[in-house]
C-alpha positions as MATLAB code, in Angstrom:
seq = 'MRVLFCADGSKISYDSILNFSKYFRDFSTDILSVSDFSCIPDTLVFEGSRIVRECIKSSDGIVEFAKDYLESNSIKVNSQIKLCGSATDLILETEKGLIYDYIVMGSNGKKGIQKWIGSVSQEVASSSLSSVYVSKMRNNCCNVLIAIDDYETIAPILRNNLNNFNFIDKNIYLLNVYQMPDYLFLEGNIDQNWITDVELQLQKTSELILNRAESLLKEFGLNIKAKSILKGNPSKVILSYSLSNNIDLIVASMSSQKKRIFESVSRRVLENSNADMLILKS';
ca = [
      32.113   85.238   96.019;
      33.412   83.514   92.905;
      33.497   79.728   92.455;
      35.149   77.581   89.779;
      33.056   74.443   89.246;
      34.947   71.626   87.517;
      32.354   69.650   85.544;
      33.469   66.346   84.060;
      30.025   64.926   83.258;
      30.010   62.508   86.204;
      27.184   62.386   88.737;
      29.533   63.197   91.600;
      30.698   66.405   89.933;
      27.094   67.672   89.910;
      26.544   66.384   93.453;
      29.642   68.300   94.554;
      28.233   71.694   93.575;
      24.871   70.864   95.182;
      26.606   69.839   98.405;
      28.691   73.012   98.273;
      25.558   75.151   97.888;
      24.236   73.801  101.204;
      27.224   75.271  103.061;
      27.808   78.561  101.245;
      25.733   81.579  100.286;
      25.881   84.415   97.764;
      28.199   82.874   95.203;
      28.350   82.793   91.418;
      29.894   80.029   89.346;
      32.155   79.629   86.346;
      31.816   76.179   84.760;
      35.034   74.558   83.535;
      35.111   71.447   81.338;
      38.467   70.040   80.217;
      38.918   67.612   77.320;
      41.889   65.735   78.782;
      43.871   63.752   76.199;
      46.693   62.802   78.557;
      45.523   59.188   78.906;
      45.174   58.693   75.123;
      48.218   57.548   73.046;
      49.839   60.436   71.171;
      49.450   58.579   67.854;
      45.662   58.857   68.195;
      45.533   62.503   69.183;
      46.087   65.124   66.488;
      44.235   68.234   65.387;
      41.035   67.360   63.552;
      41.081   63.677   64.541;
      37.831   61.939   65.353;
      38.884   61.508   68.989;
      39.554   65.223   69.328;
      36.241   66.125   67.660;
      34.300   63.730   69.900;
      36.006   65.021   73.061;
      35.230   68.620   72.160;
      31.632   67.687   71.340;
      31.384   65.928   74.693;
      32.774   69.011   76.456;
      30.168   71.197   74.736;
      27.426   68.906   76.015;
      28.844   68.847   79.546;
      28.954   72.619   80.002;
      25.500   73.126   78.511;
      23.984   70.462   80.754;
      25.884   71.853   83.751;
      24.569   75.361   83.100;
      20.970   74.143   82.909;
      21.446   71.926   85.966;
      22.924   74.685   88.121;
      20.349   77.266   87.120;
      17.528   74.785   87.806;
      18.939   74.539   91.351;
      19.074   78.339   91.744;
      22.863   78.522   91.361;
      24.052   81.559   89.405;
      26.274   80.840   86.395;
      28.699   83.476   85.103;
      30.620   81.839   82.289;
      31.383   78.513   80.622;
      34.999   77.572   79.969;
      36.016   74.739   77.626;
      39.683   73.740   77.351;
      41.783   70.896   75.932;
      44.813   69.480   77.715;
      45.821   68.195   81.127;
      42.932   68.555   83.594;
      45.132   69.345   86.593;
      47.299   71.879   84.756;
      44.363   73.681   83.153;
      42.351   73.894   86.382;
      45.352   75.457   88.126;
      46.050   77.832   85.217;
      42.400   78.922   85.097;
      42.205   79.708   88.805;
      45.444   81.687   88.723;
      44.252   83.768   85.797;
      40.760   84.584   87.050;
      41.104   84.422   90.874;
      38.497   82.293   92.642;
      37.482   82.001   96.264;
      36.757   78.274   95.928;
      37.276   75.445   93.468;
      34.534   72.780   93.584;
      35.032   69.309   92.180;
      34.016   65.684   92.586;
      36.318   62.737   93.189;
      35.330   59.310   91.927;
      37.420   57.175   94.242;
      40.483   54.991   93.874;
      39.845   52.127   91.423;
      41.131   51.890   87.869;
      40.418   55.035   85.857;
      38.649   56.422   88.920;
      41.984   56.433   90.752;
      43.425   58.570   87.970;
      40.433   60.935   88.111;
      40.705   61.114   91.878;
      44.350   62.161   91.606;
      43.257   65.345   89.825;
      41.340   66.515   92.899;
      44.286   65.614   95.142;
      46.790   67.554   93.051;
      44.501   70.559   92.722;
      43.834   70.539   96.481;
      47.556   70.464   97.166;
      48.719   73.041   94.605;
      45.923   75.578   94.104;
      45.920   79.118   95.453;
      42.170   78.944   96.069;
      40.404   76.961   98.768;
      39.192   73.618   97.415;
      35.949   71.717   98.052;
      35.935   68.014   97.088;
      32.921   65.647   97.165;
      32.714   61.901   96.822;
      28.958   61.442   97.229;
      25.698   63.286   97.832;
      25.151   63.533  101.582;
      22.948   65.141  104.234;
      25.106   68.296  104.501;
      24.427   68.435  108.230;
      27.436   67.402  110.346;
      30.613   69.482  109.964;
      33.966   68.540  111.475;
      36.559   71.300  111.813;
      39.962   69.750  112.437;
      42.286   72.175  114.205;
      45.945   71.409  114.758;
      47.277   74.923  115.397;
      45.028   77.846  116.309;
      47.468   80.546  115.227;
      47.540   79.056  111.720;
      43.851   78.321  111.227;
      42.367   81.380  113.010;
      43.092   83.987  110.286;
      42.114   81.493  107.562;
      38.836   80.662  109.310;
      38.094   84.314  109.980;
      38.517   85.122  106.282;
      36.006   82.394  105.336;
      33.393   82.442  108.111;
      31.369   85.211  106.481;
      30.957   82.968  103.432;
      29.783   79.926  105.397;
      26.140   79.050  105.867;
      26.683   76.931  108.983;
      23.938   78.269  111.263;
      21.810   75.106  110.995;
      24.761   72.674  110.976;
      26.079   70.457  113.755;
      29.662   71.604  114.228;
      32.283   69.333  115.759;
      35.716   70.617  116.782;
      38.590   68.161  116.920;
      42.222   68.453  117.959;
      44.526   65.471  117.686;
      47.829   65.385  119.525;
      50.552   62.865  118.914;
      52.998   61.751  121.587;
      56.681   61.952  120.614;
      58.314   58.647  119.745;
      60.289   57.616  122.821;
      61.084   54.089  121.632;
      64.759   54.900  121.149;
      64.916   55.865  124.844;
      63.098   52.791  126.135;
      64.361   51.767  129.555;
      66.166   55.100  130.089;
      63.306   57.529  130.495;
      61.314   58.660  133.519;
      57.646   57.610  133.166;
      56.596   60.626  135.230;
      58.231   62.873  132.658;
      56.255   61.194  129.859;
      53.045   61.692  131.857;
      53.866   65.368  132.344;
      54.502   65.823  128.610;
      51.116   64.291  127.805;
      49.356   66.522  130.330;
      50.960   69.567  128.736;
      49.856   68.426  125.270;
      46.298   67.946  126.537;
      46.275   71.436  128.088;
      47.533   72.933  124.843;
      44.813   71.092  122.890;
      42.153   72.340  125.304;
      43.363   75.929  124.872;
      43.339   75.564  121.069;
      39.749   74.275  121.027;
      38.489   76.882  123.487;
      39.944   79.694  121.377;
      38.491   78.169  118.195;
      35.076   77.883  119.847;
      35.205   81.555  120.868;
      36.014   82.538  117.287;
      33.086   80.554  115.885;
      30.716   82.036  118.476;
      31.675   85.518  117.235;
      29.947   84.517  114.012;
      26.877   83.123  115.758;
      27.856   79.463  115.441;
      27.372   76.907  118.193;
      29.511   73.828  118.775;
      27.846   70.459  119.183;
      30.978   68.758  120.513;
      34.657   69.422  121.245;
      37.045   66.487  121.292;
      40.715   66.008  122.131;
      42.131   62.695  120.954;
      45.557   61.099  120.885;
      47.075   59.203  117.991;
      47.980   59.401  114.331;
      46.122   62.520  113.081;
      44.861   61.146  109.753;
      43.710   57.835  111.280;
      41.988   59.595  114.173;
      40.207   62.079  111.885;
      38.998   59.260  109.625;
      37.742   57.190  112.554;
      36.069   60.176  114.240;
      34.430   61.214  110.984;
      32.996   57.750  110.439;
      31.697   57.280  113.989;
      30.008   60.707  114.034;
      28.490   60.529  110.521;
      30.420   63.604  109.412;
      29.321   65.072  106.076;
      32.055   67.691  105.695;
      35.611   67.816  107.028;
      37.168   71.292  107.160;
      40.948   71.621  107.318;
      43.352   74.469  106.655;
      46.553   74.699  104.692;
      49.134   77.472  104.717;
      52.177   77.636  102.460;
      54.336   76.883  105.495;
      52.318   73.727  106.244;
      52.109   72.215  102.775;
      54.192   69.231  103.852;
      51.774   68.552  106.712;
      48.927   68.684  104.200;
      50.671   66.042  102.141;
      50.977   63.725  105.135;
      47.611   64.258  106.879;
      44.936   66.009  104.818;
      45.860   64.102  101.682;
      45.349   60.772  103.463;
      42.004   61.978  104.785;
      40.986   63.170  101.325;
      41.957   59.812   99.795;
      40.179   57.625  102.342;
      37.148   59.483  103.695;
      33.703   59.364  102.105;
      32.886   62.743  103.629;
      33.263   65.939  101.616;
      36.432   67.868  102.348;
      37.029   71.615  102.353;
      40.669   72.687  102.360;
      40.942   76.351  103.302;
      43.980   78.221  101.991;
      45.689   81.218  103.523;
];
């Protein structure tokens, strides 16, 4: 299993690979450090300038420290990659050229320059071919929430990844969120019994989805701590559930057909949750 670790010199980037190592086994790592000049005025950036020299020197230090840090934590390092340019573009170009199972990176939050840094993880998560693991803080790596909206979509993606997971000692929570159709435009002209019947059907569908997902996980020797069916806005419900259950890792899936749904749900979760997030790609 091959992992691309995006090291930017921040504490959270190193925490991200340590968190990742608590959930996965038998992987080797390529370290990528990008000297990103995109936030520096063009008049200050030219070949041989002091800014360029200092950025490259900083990148050299980052990858060397990262290599020592990973190896001291028993994480195998394959190669060190140093590039200059746009962080998002170069991460995506690197993973297309070398083919990775997972991209691991930290996200520093949403204030000032940290908001700009955080946007890199969001864009990579949305656009990469590889599955993406994003951390915001060091955590207990114990409670895992798998959010399932459609079994037929997530089942083959989960099956392709379950052999990589080291989830045997984790508390696994399964969650399905259903959202009632908006009937406001029909207010006063709709049968309440019909609305009740629609909700019952949605609940039955959610129960079937979770039962099938549980059976799949049990095939791989995993046990479920809790299964939950909740109603409401998916991103808000996932965030609230994650907070109330002290979730350390949120697992979601993304297929090419569901990229728009990722933009509207998983992206909001990624922006606002303090839990790590693993976005599995088809």
